[in-house]
C-alpha positions in Angstrom: 136.6 -76.7 -22.8 133.9 -74.3 -23.1 131.6 -77.4 -23.4 133.1 -78.8 -20.1 132.7 -75.6 -18.4 128.9 -75.3 -19.4 128.4 -79.0 -18.3 129.8 -78.2 -14.8 128.0 -74.9 -14.5 124.7 -76.6 -15.4 125.4 -79.4 -12.9 125.9 -76.9 -10.2 122.6 -75.0 -11.1 120.8 -78.2 -11.1 122.2 -79.3 -7.5 121.6 -75.6 -6.2 117.8 -75.9 -7.4 117.5 -79.4 -6.2 118.7 -78.5 -2.5 116.6 -75.5 -2.6 113.5 -77.6 -3.4 114.6 -80.0 -0.7 115.2 -77.5 2.0 112.3 -75.2 1.3 109.5 -77.4 0.5 109.6 -80.6 2.5 106.6 -83.1 2.1 104.6 -83.0 5.1 103.7 -86.3 6.9 100.4 -87.8 6.5 100.4 -90.5 9.0 97.5 -90.6 11.5 99.5 -89.1 14.4 100.6 -86.3 12.1 97.4 -85.4 10.6 95.8 -85.3 14.2 98.4 -83.1 15.6 98.4 -80.8 12.5 94.5 -80.3 13.2 95.0 -79.6 16.9 97.7 -77.1 16.3 95.4 -75.5 13.8 92.5 -75.2 16.3 94.6 -74.1 19.1 96.2 -71.3 16.8 93.3 -70.1 14.8 90.0 -70.8 16.7 89.1 -67.5 18.3 86.5 -68.9 20.9 88.1 -71.7 22.8 87.5 -69.8 26.0 83.9 -68.5 25.4 83.0 -72.0 24.0 84.6 -73.8 27.2 86.8 -75.7 25.1 90.1 -77.2 26.8 91.9 -78.1 23.4 94.8 -79.6 25.3 92.9 -82.0 27.6 90.7 -82.8 24.4 93.7 -83.4 22.3 95.3 -85.5 25.0 92.0 -87.7 25.6 91.5 -88.4 21.8 95.2 -88.6 21.1 95.5 -91.6 23.2 93.1 -93.5 20.8 95.0 -92.8 17.6 97.6 -95.1 16.3 98.9 -96.1 12.7 96.3 -98.9 12.7 93.0 -97.2 12.5 91.4 -96.4 9.2 91.0 -93.2 7.5 87.3 -93.1 8.3 88.1 -93.8 12.1 90.5 -90.9 12.0 88.2 -88.6 10.4 85.6 -89.4 13.1 88.2 -88.7 15.9 89.0 -85.3 14.3 85.4 -84.7 13.9 85.0 -85.0 17.7 87.2 -81.8 18.1 85.2 -80.0 15.2 82.0 -80.8 17.1 83.3 -79.8 20.5 83.9 -76.2 19.2 80.0 -75.9 19.1 80.5 -73.6 15.9 78.6 -73.9 12.8 81.2 -71.9 10.8 83.9 -74.4 11.9 83.7 -77.5 9.8 85.8 -80.5 8.6 85.3 -82.5 5.3 87.0 -85.4 3.7 85.3 -84.9 0.4 82.4 -87.4 1.0 81.3 -86.2 4.4 81.3 -82.8 6.2 80.9 -82.4 9.9 79.8 -79.2 11.7 77.8 -78.3 14.6 74.1 -78.2 14.3 72.9 -74.8 15.7 69.4 -75.6 14.8 68.9 -78.5 17.0 66.3 -78.2 19.6 64.7 -75.1 18.2 61.0 -75.4 16.8 60.2 -73.7 13.5 59.8 -69.9 13.5 58.6 -69.5 10.0 56.7 -71.1 7.3 56.9 -69.7 3.7 53.4 -71.0 2.5 51.8 -69.3 5.4 53.4 -66.1 4.8 52.9 -66.3 1.0 49.1 -67.4 1.3 48.2 -64.8 3.7 50.4 -61.6 3.1 52.6 -61.8 -0.1 50.4 -63.4 -3.2 49.3 -60.9 -5.5 45.6 -62.0 -5.1 45.8 -61.4 -1.5 48.0 -58.2 -1.7 48.2 -56.5 -5.1 50.6 -54.0 -3.7 53.3 -56.4 -2.7 56.3 -56.2 -5.0 58.6 -59.1 -5.6 62.4 -58.6 -6.5 63.8 -61.6 -8.5 67.2 -62.4 -10.0 66.8 -62.0 -13.8 69.1 -64.8 -14.6 67.7 -67.8 -12.4 64.4 -66.3 -11.0 65.5 -66.5 -7.3 63.7 -64.3 -4.9 65.7 -61.4 -3.8 63.2 -59.5 -1.8 59.6 -59.1 -1.1 58.4 -55.5 -0.1 55.5 -53.2 0.0 52.5 -52.3 2.4 50.7 -54.8 4.3 46.9 -55.5 3.6 46.3 -55.9 7.2 47.4 -52.3 7.8 48.5 -50.2 4.6 50.3 -47.9 6.7 52.9 -50.4 7.7 55.7 -51.4 5.3 57.1 -55.0 5.0 60.5 -56.0 3.6 61.6 -59.7 3.5 65.2 -60.4 2.7 65.4 -64.4 2.5 69.2 -64.4 1.9 72.4 -62.1 2.0 74.1 -64.4 -0.6 72.7 -62.5 -3.4 73.4 -59.4 -5.5 71.1 -56.4 -4.9 72.1 -53.1 -6.5 72.4 -49.8 -5.1 69.3 -48.4 -7.3 67.3 -51.5 -6.4 67.9 -50.7 -2.5 67.1 -47.0 -3.1 63.8 -48.0 -4.9 62.9 -50.3 -2.1 63.1 -47.7 0.6 61.6 -45.0 -1.5 58.5 -46.9 -1.6 58.4 -46.8 2.3 58.3 -43.0 2.6 54.7 -42.7 3.5 54.8 -45.7 6.0 54.5 -45.2 9.7 56.6 -48.4 10.4 58.6 -51.0 8.8 58.7 -54.8 9.5 62.1 -55.9 8.4 61.9 -59.9 8.0 65.3 -61.5 8.1 63.8 -65.0 9.1 65.4 -67.9 7.3 68.4 -65.9 6.2 71.5 -68.0 7.0 73.9 -65.4 5.7 76.0 -64.6 2.7 77.6 -61.1 2.2 78.0 -59.1 5.3 78.6 -55.8 3.3 75.0 -56.2 1.8 73.6 -56.7 5.3 75.3 -53.6 6.6 74.2 -51.5 3.4 70.6 -52.3 4.2 71.1 -51.4 7.9 72.7 -48.3 7.0 69.3 -47.0 5.5 67.5 -47.4 9.0 69.1 -44.3 10.6 70.4 -41.0 10.2 72.7 -38.6 11.9 76.0 -39.6 13.3 77.7 -42.9 12.9 77.0 -45.8 15.3 79.3 -47.8 17.5 78.1 -51.3 17.1 80.8 -53.3 18.9 84.2 -54.8 18.3 85.5 -58.0 16.5 88.2 -59.9 18.2 90.7 -61.5 15.9 92.9 -64.5 16.8 96.4 -63.5 15.7 98.7 -66.3 17.3 98.8 -69.5 19.3 98.7 -68.0 22.6 95.6 -67.9 24.7 95.9 -64.1 24.8 96.9 -63.6 21.2 94.0 -61.3 20.1 93.6 -58.1 18.4 90.3 -56.1 18.8 88.9 -53.9 15.8 86.0 -51.5 16.8 83.3 -51.4 14.2 81.1 -48.4 13.4 78.0 -48.0 10.9 77.5 -44.8 8.9 74.1 -43.9 7.6 73.7 -44.3 3.8 74.0 -41.4 1.7 70.5 -41.4 0.6 67.4 -39.3 0.7 65.2 -42.3 1.5 66.6 -43.1 4.9 63.8 -44.8 7.1 64.2 -43.4 10.5 60.8 -44.3 11.9 60.0 -47.4 14.1 61.2 -50.6 12.9 60.6 -54.2 13.8 63.1 -56.9 12.8 61.6 -60.4 12.6 64.1 -63.1 13.6 64.3 -66.9 14.2 67.1 -69.5 14.8 68.0 -69.5 11.0 69.3 -66.0 11.3 73.2 -66.8 11.1 76.4 -65.5 9.9 75.8 -62.2 7.9 72.2 -62.0 9.5 74.2 -61.6 12.8 76.0 -58.7 11.2 72.8 -57.1 10.3 71.4 -57.6 13.9 74.6 -56.2 15.7 74.5 -53.3 13.1 70.9 -52.3 13.7 70.6 -53.3 17.6 72.0 -49.9 18.9 69.0 -48.0 17.0 66.5 -46.7 19.6 63.7 -46.8 17.2 64.1 -50.7 16.5 62.8 -53.8 18.1 63.5 -57.6 17.6 60.5 -59.9 17.5 60.4 -63.8 17.2 62.9 -66.5 18.3 66.5 -66.7 19.5 69.0 -66.1 16.5 71.4 -68.7 15.3 74.7 -66.6 15.8 77.8 -67.2 13.8 79.4 -63.8 14.5 83.0 -64.7 13.4 85.3 -64.3 10.4 86.3 -67.7 8.9 89.6 -69.1 7.5 89.9 -72.3 5.7 92.5 -74.5 4.3 93.6 -78.0 3.7 95.4 -80.6 5.8 98.4 -82.6 4.6 96.2 -85.4 3.6 93.8 -83.3 1.5 90.9 -82.9 4.1 89.4 -79.3 4.2 88.9 -77.4 7.2 87.3 -74.1 8.3 87.6 -72.3 11.6 86.2 -69.1 13.1 89.0 -66.7 13.5 87.4 -64.1 15.4 84.2 -63.4 17.5 82.0 -60.2 17.6 81.1 -58.4 21.0 78.2 -56.1 20.5 77.8 -52.6 21.8 76.6 -53.8 25.1 79.5 -56.3 25.6 77.5 -59.3 24.8 79.2 -62.4 22.7 77.0 -63.0 19.8 78.3 -66.2 18.6 75.4 -68.2 20.0 72.9 -65.8 18.9 70.7 -63.4 21.4 67.0 -63.3 22.6 64.8 -60.9 20.9 63.1 -58.1 22.6 59.7 -59.8 22.2 59.7 -63.6 21.9 56.9 -65.2 20.2 56.1 -68.7 19.4 55.2 -69.6 15.8 52.1 -72.0 15.4 52.8 -74.3 12.1 49.2 -75.7 12.6 47.3 -72.5 12.2 47.9 -71.7 8.6 45.6 -68.6 8.5 48.3 -66.3 10.1 51.8 -65.7 10.8 52.0 -65.2 14.6 55.6 -63.5 14.6 54.4 -61.0 11.8 51.1 -60.2 13.6 52.8 -59.5 16.6 54.9 -57.0 14.8 51.8 -55.4 13.2 50.5 -54.9 16.8 53.7 -53.5 18.0 53.8 -50.9 15.3 50.3 -50.1 15.7 
């Protein structure tokens, strides 16, 4: 009898768990229509800039949806979903099928604003400027920062951070800014810096002012599927707890490659009165990003917020510098953007 009771109990447990699995975890549909509708729903619910980018997602979905049936290939389906991705005009929003990734090209139509060889040959190399320090990653030799006085004017300090997607320790940042104590001005070069860690960008920004915290703007987060489902979060920057804050005039060099965390740096420093931007319109990319997978395994990412700066400007498409300067790739004897910054500080 005990054996029979045990068998009955085991059967009940098995059926209960099986039913729970069926009820709680249904297999999502992966037919063409279902995948298309899933992606449209994600964009409608999560993408934060439909209004700012001028995207009518309902009309777009209706137009493209009419061309989708069960007879089109996977490649054709991917191309149709890609039309939605590209319509967002946001380089943070991407779609990938494992072989191909689609995203908006924010660099298209912009001429070069930087040339590493010109910079190195005329300003950075030891035989040109023996006082220039180069900070590298000890593990792989990657360049983290170049900093020091400029041979063209030794009272002007120069700092180039080519990427925020690195680790620079607190003591290294302290050493960098300690070397600028005697300088009358600083040229902070973030050209070619497409982003990385926003907290590193704000850490460097926090060394460029003293006194009270700065209001830098607010981030608008998409929190639901409705057109007005947003939550705003104000952002403030506090000065670093350091004895080597640089509060003298600063010029920030920018180009179209300044994207993502570099936008974090620009909106963090823009309210500072002693600071000017020189170069080319920046690349933008102001929002936070969420990502995931569609039911068929394709990976998506979408900007779930946008940043509005302290003056009320949307920053996702970048912003114009205070002093626009064209870069001449044919003249290898000088960097026009850097030279204009030297003149500004002189």
